[in-house]
N, C-alpha and C positions, 0 to 999 in steps of 0.2 A: 576853709575847702583844702581836702588833699587834693596832689597832684594828680592821681589816678582816676579819681571819679568827680571831680569840678567840672563844671560845663564850658569853663575856660579851658582847660585842658584837653577836653573833647574837641572843642570847635578848634583849637590850635593844631591838635594831631589831625585830623581831619583834612586839612589844608593840604591841597594838592600841588607839587611843586613839577613844573614843565621840564627841568631839566633834570631830576631824577626821576620823570613820570611815573611817581607814585605819592603817597602821602607822607608828610614829616615825620607820621605818628610811625610809617609803615617801615620809613628811613632809619628810623630811631634818633633823629634830630633834635626833638624837642629836650631840651636841658632844663627848663623852669617853666613853670607855668600856675604861678601862684596868684589869687585873688585876695589881699586884706585892707580892709577898710576902704574898699572902693578901687585902689591902687591895684590894677594889672599889672604884675611882672612877667615878661615871656622872654626867653632866652634859648636862641635856637644855633645849632653849631653844625654847618655843615662841614661834609667830608670833602669838598671840592673847593678850589679857590674861585672866590665869588665879589672881586674887589667893585667890579662892575654892576653886580648884581643885589650886593647886601640890600642897599637901600631902598631899590624896589621892594624886594621880600621884606623889608622892616616897615613899609607903608603898609603893604596888602596885610600882614599881621596885625598891624593897629587898627585896621578899618575892622578886621574879624575880631579882635577882643574887644571894641568899643560896642559892639551888637550884644555881646554877652550881657544880661540882665544883673544888675549890681557895679559895672564897672561905671567908674566917673573918670579917672585918670588911667594912661597906659606909658609901660616903659616896655621899649623892645630893643631886645640886642640880638643882632647876627652875626656869627661871627663862623671861621671855619678854621678847620686843621686837617691838613693831609698826612695820614696815615699811611704805613708801609702794608700793603696787599699779598694775599699767596700768591706762591710762584709754583714751577712744578715741581713736584714732589722729588725729593734727596737733591735739589741744586741750593746753595746756599745763597742766600741774598748778598748784595755787594754793599761793602762799607760806602757810606755817604751819599747811596741812592737808594730813595724808599721804593719807587717804582718805575722801572723800565719798560716803556710802551714801543712796541716796534712798528713800523711803518711800513707795510708791504703792497706788492700790485699783484705779482705774476706776471706782468707782462711790462716791458720797457715802454716809456712815449707816453706815458697815461698823465705826469704831473706828480709823480709820486713825492720826488723831492721837495718840489715848491711847497707842495699840501704839510710835508712833515717841517718845514721850516716856519709857515707860518702857523701852524700847529703850535710850534716849542712857542714862538711869540705870542700866540695867544694865550698861552698856559701862563707865560710871562705877566702878560697885561693884566690877567686876571688877578695875579698877585703870589704867584708860585715862583720857588727856585728850580731853574729848569736848563738841561743841557742838551745838547747835540752830539750824538756819535753818527760820525758818517761810515758805515758799514759797507759802502759801495767801493770795493777796494780798486777795482777797475776802472771805474769811472767816476769818482769823487767829485761833487758839486758844491757842497755844503761852503767850502772855503768862499767861491765866488757870490753865492747867493747871499752868504752873510756877511760878506765884506771882511773877511780874517784870512786873508790868505799867507798871511806871513810865517814863518818857521817857530814852532813853540820851544821854551825853555827848558833845560833839563834841571829837576831839581837837586838838592846835595844827596839826597835818597835814592838818586836816578829815578825817581817819577817825574811824569811829564806834566808841565803846566799848561791848561786846556787853553786857546785863545778865547778870549772876551769878546762878544758881537750884542749889542745893543741888549745887554745884562744877559745875555747867555752864556753858558761855558760850552764851547766846541771843540772838537777832535776830529780830524779826518786824515788818511794817509795823504790828503792832499795839501797838507801842512808839512808833511816830511818829504815831498818828492817835488821835483819841477810840474809845473802845470802841464807841459807839453811831454813829459815822459811816460810812455805807456810800461803798466806793470805787466810784465809775460813772467805770471807765477804760475803755477799748478795749484791745484784744490788746498794740499796741506799746508802750503805757505800763505795761504789766502786766509784760512781760517787762522792760523798760529798769529798772522798779522790783527785779525778782528780781535784775538784773545789778550794779545798786548796793548793795542788801544783802549781796550775796556778797562783792563784789569791795573793797566801802568798808568794811568791817566789819572791825576789828583783831583777826584772831583770832589766836589766841598757843599755839601749840605742840600742834596739836589731832592726837590720834592718828586719830580719826573726826568726823566733821561731819554730823550726821545731819540730812535733808532733807525734812520733811514738805511732799508735793506734795499739790497741790487734787485735787478728786476728778476723773476723765476722761484724754482723751489729745489736750488742747489746746495751745496757745501755749505755755506756761509749760514743760510736758513736750518741747517739741520745741527750745526753745531750752536746757533742761538737758542734752537730750542730743548738741545740736550743738556747743554754746559754752562747754560748762562740765565739768571733768573728772570723770566718775563711776565710781567703782572698782568698784561694785555695786548693785542694788538689790533691796529686799523687797517683795514684794506681799502687801498686806492682802487677807480675804476673810470672808465670812461662808459656812455651810454652804447656804446655800440656793443655787437653780439661777440666778436673776438677778443675785447677788451672782459666783456661779461665772462666769458669762458674761463679763462687763465685766471682771473681773481677769482673764482669761485675754487679753481685746485690750490692756490696760495689760502684761502679760508679754511678749505678742509684740511689742509696740510697741519695748519695751526690746531685746529680742534683735534687731530689723530696726536700729536703730540701734548696734549692737555693744556694748551695755550688759549685762554678765553679770547674771542675776539669782540672788542667792544663795539665794534660797528662799521659802516660803510661808507666812504665818500666818494661821492658822484663828482669827477672833475668834467671840466667841459663839457656841462649838461647842455649849455647851450652858448650861439655865439649873440654876441651883442655888439652891434655895428656903431662904432666910435663916432659916427659922423651924424645918421639919422636916431639910433637908437632902436633899430629894428632888430628883433631877436628871433633864431634863428635855429632848430634844432640840427647843426649840420651833421652829427655824429650819431642821430636817431633818437629814439627817447626810451626811458624806462630802465636802463641797463642796472642803475644802481638800485632801483625800487625791486625790481626783480630778482636780484642777488638778496637783498634782503628779505623779501619773503619766502625766497626758497629754503634759507638756511635760517630764519628765527632770528636774525641779529637785525638792529634797528640800524635806519639810515640817517647817519648823523647830520648830513648838510648835501648840499649841490653847490657847486662853484661853477660860475660860467666862463666860458673861454674870450678873455678881454686882454686886450694889446696891453694896458695899464699892468695885467699881472707879470706878464713877461717883462716889460719893461723896469717894472720893481726888482725881481729878480736877477737880472741882469747885471743892474745897478750896485747890488750886495744891501740893497735896502726892502725887503719883502713888504708885501701890500698891507699887511698890520701895521709896520712901523712908519711906512712911506706914507702913507694915508688913513691912519687910524679912523677916522670918522667915513668913511665910505661903508657904501653896501658891502664889498667885497670883504673888506676888514671886520663888519658884523658878522658874515656868514663864517669866518674862520672861528671869530670869539665864540659862536653860537655853538660849532662843531666841538672845540677844545671844552665847553662848557658840559654838551651831551657826553661825552667820552670819559672825561674825567668823574662826572656825575655816575656813572655807568660803574666805573672801577671803584668809587666809593661805594657801592651796594656789596661790593664783592667780599669774601672773607677776608680776615686781616691777617697780618704774619707777626706770629707772637715768639718765633726763634730768637729774638733777641731779649725777651725775660727770662730765657732758662740761663742758668751759669753753666760754664764750662768746667766739667768735672775732671779732675785728673787723678788716676790710681796711680799710686806710687807702693813700691814694695818697701816691706819694713824688715 
C-alpha cells in the first residue's frame, strides 16, 4: 500500500491534534504511514517541542492504527523539530535564534513578566532550547524572577555571555546595573540598549527567545517591530475591562506591523483561596475570551491569581520549576504547547538556505 491512498495513512492523517487544533495531515506532520505484512509503521514529526506529550500522542496513534484492517503489529514514532519561521519583511533573522516570541501586555501590573518567565520554562520543560531577553529597560524583573542577578562575563570577542538559570539563557539590563539604580534614559538610549542586549549577547542554539516587553506601545515596541525579527507575539491581559482595552491596543499594534499574534493569556482569571479553596473572579470575567473573540486569535489559557505564583517568582524559582506537577505549572505548559504549535503552522524562514552572493569587479 502506498502512503497517499492507504487506509492506514488516511486514518493517521485524520487524527486531530489538540495543540495544533487541526489534523496531523493538515499540519503536514505525518512522515510515514506504511503497512507491510501486518506491520503498521507510523512516524509523526511535530513542529513544536513535545517531550511531555509525545508518549500520549503515540499511544493514541497506536490505537488508531490497530483499528485499521490488516494491521496486527504497530510501530509508532513521535518526534519533533523546531524550525525557524518567517518574520517581518526586510528584517534579517538573528544568528543562533530560530524564533523570537514577544510577550506584551499594553498595560502594567497584569503579570506579564511572570507569564514570560513561566512560558520560557515551560518550553524548556517540553524539550526546547530557550532564552529570555528582559526588554523592560526601566523596570527589569527577570534577574530576580529567574534567580540570576549576577553580572555577565564578556568574551574575548566582546560578546556578552548570557546568564544561566534553570536551563535558560538569560540577559537583562538588570544584570548590568545595580538593582536599585533607576534608568533615567530617553527613548533613543533605551532602544539602543535593547539592540545591544539582543545583538551583542552570545545566544547559543536557541529554538525560542522569549522577549519580555515593557508595558505600553512605545519606542521599544516600535524598534522591536521594525528592526528585530519577531516570529510571533503573545498578549497578556487580566479579565477587567481596563486591562482588556490596553491589551487590545497592543495586539492591534503587532498586527499593523506584520507580526502574527499567537494568542492571548488571561492572567489572574480567578482568585483561589489558599485556606478554603474558594474561587472568586475578583477582577471580573471574560476579558481574555472577549479579546480573543473580537480579534480572532486563540485564548491560549487562563492563569489563576494564587499566592504561590507570586511566592515562586519572588524566590527566583517560577512555578514551572518550583512545583512542576502542580495545576498551575500544567496550565503554563499547556499555554506553551498551544503557542508553539500555532507558530509551527506558520510559514518557515528559508533565508538561511540562500547563499551570500558577492559580485566583484574583474
